[in-house]
N, C-alpha and C positions, 0 to 999 in steps of 0.2 A: 460874060464871066470867063468863057473859055480862053479869050484873048489874054486876059489878065494872068491866067495860070501859065499860058505859053510864054509870056514875057518873063514871069518869075523863073520858069525852068531855064530859059536862055541865059538869064543873068547868073543863075546858079552854076551853069556850065562854064561861063567865062571866069567866074570867081575861082572855081576849082582849078582851072588851067593856070591861073596866075599864082595859086597858092604854093605850087611846087618850087617856085623861084624865090620864096620868101624865107626869112629866118624861122627857126623853130617856134619862137613865141608868136610871131606874126601868123605863122601857119596855123597854130593852135586857135588863135582868135578868129581867123578866117574860117576855120573848120567849124567852130561853134556857130558862126553866122550862117554858114551854109546849111548846117543842120537845122537851125531855126527856120530858115527859108523853106527847107524841104518839108518840115513838119507843118508849117503854115499852108503850104501848097496842098499837102495831103489832106489836111483838115478841111480846107476849102473844097477840094474835089469831093471828099466824102459828104460834106454838107449839101453840095449841089446834087449829087447822086441821090441822097436821101430825100431832097425836096422833090426831085422828078419822080421818085417812086414812093410817094408818101403813103399811098394806100397799102402797098406791099409791106412797108416798114411798120405801119400801124398794126397790120395783122400779126407780124412777128412779135411786136410788143405785147399784144393781147395774149399771145401764146405763152409768155414768160410769167411765171408766178411772182406776184409782188411780195415784198417783205411784210410780215404781220404788223398791223398798226398797234402803236402803244395805246394802252387803255383798255385792253381786253379784260373782261371779268369772268371768272369761273366760279360758280356757286356749287357746293357739294354737300351731301349729307353723309356723316360718318356713322355707319351702322355698328361700329365696334363698341360704342357706349351702350347701345341697345343690347348687344350680346352680353356684356358684363352685367348689366342690370338684370337680365333674365336669369343668369346663373345664380344670382343672389336674391331671387324671388322679388324682383323689382322691374324697373324699366329705365330707359335713358335715351338720350339723343345727342347728337353733335353736328355741328355745321362749320364750314369754312368758306371764306370768300377770298379767292386769289386775284390780286390786282396787278396787272403788268405795268411796271414803271419804265422799263427800257426793253429793247428787243431781247436782252439776255438776262434780265433781272426782274424779280417780282417779290411782293410781300403778301403773306397769306395769314390774316388774323382768323381766329376761330373761337367758338363758344361751345360749351358742353354742359349737360346736367344729367344727374342720375339720382334716383331714389330707390333704396334697397331695404329689404326686411330679411336679414340673415336667419336661416332656419334654427329653431330651438332657442332663440334669444329674444329677450325683451329689448330690442334695439332697432332703431331706424337710422339709416345712414343717408344723408343728403349731400350731394357734391355739386359744386359749381366750378367749372374750369375755364380758364382763359389761356390762349396760346397765340404766339406770333412766330411765323416761319419766314425765313429769308431764303430765297431760292435763286440759284444761278444756272443758266442754260448755256453750256459751252458751245453748242451748235448754232447759237444765235437764231433760233427758230421760234421766238416768242414763247408761248406757254406750251411748247410741244417738244417731243423727243426726250433726250437725256437731261436730267437735272441733278444738281448737288445743292446741299444747303444745311441749315441748322434750325432747330426747333427749340423754343423756350416756352415751357408750360408752367402754369401756376394753378394748383387745384386746392380749392377750399372745401374741407371735409367737416361736416357738422353731425353731431350725434344727439339722439334723444332716446330715453328709456333707461331702465335700471342697469342694463348690461353694457354701459358705456366703457370702452377700453381705458383702463387706468383712470377712471372717473373724469375723463376729459370731455369737454363739450365741443371743441373744434380743433382742427389741425390744418396746417398749410403745407402742401407738398410742392417743392420747387425742383424742376428737373430740366436738363438740357439734353438734346439728342442730335447727332449728325444724321443726315438722311440722304439716300441716293434712290433715284427712281427713273421710270420711263413712262412718258405719257404718249398714248397713241390717239390721234385725232381722227374722228369720223365726221366729215362734212362740217367741221367747226361747230357742231352742236353738242356732240357727246364725246367724252374722252374716257379712256381706260387708263388708270394710274396704277402702275405696279411699283411698289416701294419696299425698302428695307431701312430700318433705323435701329439705333442702339441707345437706350436711355440711361442717363446718369442722374440719380437722385442726389441733389446737392445737400439736403439737410436730413439725411436718413437717420443720423444719430439722435435727432430730436423727435422722431416719430414713434408712434406705438407699433407694436408687432402686427396688429391687425391691418393698419393702413399701409404698412410696408408690404404685407402680403397682397393687398388689393392692387397696389401700383407697381409691384415688383415684376414688371414685364420688360426685362432688359432688351431683348430682341422683339421688335415689332415688324411684321411684314404682312403683306396682303395685296388685294386688288380692289380699287375703288372706282366706281362709276361717277363721272362728274358731268354736270350740265353747264354749258356756256349760256348763262341767263341773259347776258347782254346781247349775244347774237340772236337768241330766240326772241327776245322782246323786239329787237330791231326788225327781224324777219316778219313777225306778226304785225308790227306797225306798218311796214311797207305793204303787206297784203291787204290790210284794212284800208289804207289810203287809196290803193288802186281800186278797191270795190266802191269806195265813196266817190 
């Protein structure tokens, strides 16, 4: 192999010497050819060196962090619905599942439910919520670090009891919200999600005053703890397979 690179280098030198006696167009063509030969020789030399020091290069590769794989899934519980339920003598829960579609893009569907008994009223409020978030990660770090996105929510609110607002039995709240946040990853099992969003209710004019008050949270912010269920299941499966 070394003889081949020496011949290529010798040919390149002769070609360069002749190039100065040629016309500009011919010189330009010869210069491109010379450049290609040089790149070919350099690539070959680098490949040969890498082959001779394979163990060293392999160690270097292992020391470089690989890009996150597409398909990561993060399951999280939203305690905000529980807090709202408790404030209204009830309870609630919410959950989201974020699915990575590309290194820089994910979709996050979610579901929520609340049941509340407002004080001093013969009224039961039951809600079922659906949401779909589209998130963009400009640092191209999978589901980690800074993200920007949009949220689309639909909340179905149902009433029962004599104190129903404006004698309604149910209402539907449709809202959109831009969101910005930062996820901090801990060993790819747990993430802290710090976020801020601003909600726009799209059909506020058609809603009762009570439901507007319930959902009139223009600014939403907080810190959420999220679990990478896919990673945890994979880890437990690997440990169990090793034991067997």
